[in-house]
C-alpha positions in Angstrom: -39.9 28.3 31.9 -41.9 26.3 29.9 -41.2 28.8 27.5 -37.1 29.2 27.1 -37.6 25.2 27.4 -40.1 24.8 24.7 -37.7 27.1 22.5 -34.1 25.4 23.7 -36.0 22.5 22.8 -36.1 24.0 19.1 -32.3 25.1 19.1 -30.8 21.8 19.6 -33.0 20.1 17.1 -32.9 22.6 14.6 -28.6 22.8 15.4 -29.2 19.0 14.9 -31.1 19.0 11.6 -28.1 21.4 10.4 -25.1 19.6 11.4 -27.1 16.3 9.7 -27.6 18.3 6.5 -24.3 19.1 6.9 -23.1 15.9 6.7 -25.2 15.1 4.5 -23.7 17.8 1.5 -19.6 17.1 2.6 -20.6 13.2 1.7 -22.6 14.5 -1.7 -19.3 16.8 -2.5 -17.8 14.4 -2.1 -19.2 12.3 -4.4 -19.7 14.5 -6.8 -15.6 15.0 -6.9 -15.0 11.0 -7.8 -18.1 10.5 -10.0 -16.7 13.5 -11.5 -13.4 12.4 -11.8 -14.0 8.9 -13.0 -16.0 11.0 -16.4 -12.8 13.3 -17.2 -11.1 9.4 -17.4 -14.1 8.1 -20.2 -13.8 11.1 -22.0 -10.0 10.9 -22.3 -10.2 7.3 -22.5 -13.3 7.3 -25.9 -11.5 10.3 -27.1 -8.1 7.9 -27.1 -9.8 5.2 -28.7 -11.1 7.3 -31.1 -8.0 8.3 -31.8 -6.5 5.7 -32.2 -9.0 3.9 -34.7 -7.9 6.7 -37.2 -12.1 8.2 -36.9 -13.5 11.3 -36.2 -14.4 12.1 -32.3 -18.3 11.1 -33.1 -19.0 14.5 -31.8 -18.5 15.8 -35.7 -20.1 13.6 -37.1 -22.9 14.8 -38.8 -26.0 12.1 -38.2 -27.4 10.5 -41.7 -30.1 12.0 -41.9 -28.8 16.1 -42.7 
């Protein structure tokens, strides 16, 4: 019975580790969603600001050394 008990303990620890990792992954997925929305919002805000200034978007402007 000692061997079976050891295997059960290992299984319990592994199951706990899997649950903990699953929680971490779920939390990170939520954080990534929030960050993606914030980046999109900032990109839109910057595009609007550049449009209001009448300047060409900086991505389309050649650097001075060209």
